[in-house]
C-alpha positions, 0 to 999 in steps of 0.5 A: 447556437449557430449564427448562420448570417455570420460572414465567417460561418462555418469557421470550423464545422457545420455542427459547431456552437457559435456562442463564442465568436472568438477563443478567449484562450488564444493562443492556448498552445495546448495540443490536446485541443487539436490545435498545433504550431504551424509555421511559427504561429498557433493554428486553431484550425483543427481545434473543436473544443471552444465550439462544443456546446458544453464547453461554451456554456462552461466558459460563459458561466465562468466569465459571467461569474467573474472568473479569470480566463486562466481559472476558466481554462483550468476547469476546462482541462477535464474536457481535454 
């Protein structure tokens, strides 16, 4: 899903899924996502994981079931 009227659109790319407007895993510090350390801060600029539709659905489903953020992250590791 895309929110074309969002003032930050596109924050990553035109084909992103915008179901999650922010990453609940920030800062994950997991370079498998494409993110990286940049000048002492975690940069998500090249991360596309949270904007994939299959990932966004799994995250939302897990959070709605009451899973903790670390539990949801653990299930996502298969996508990385």
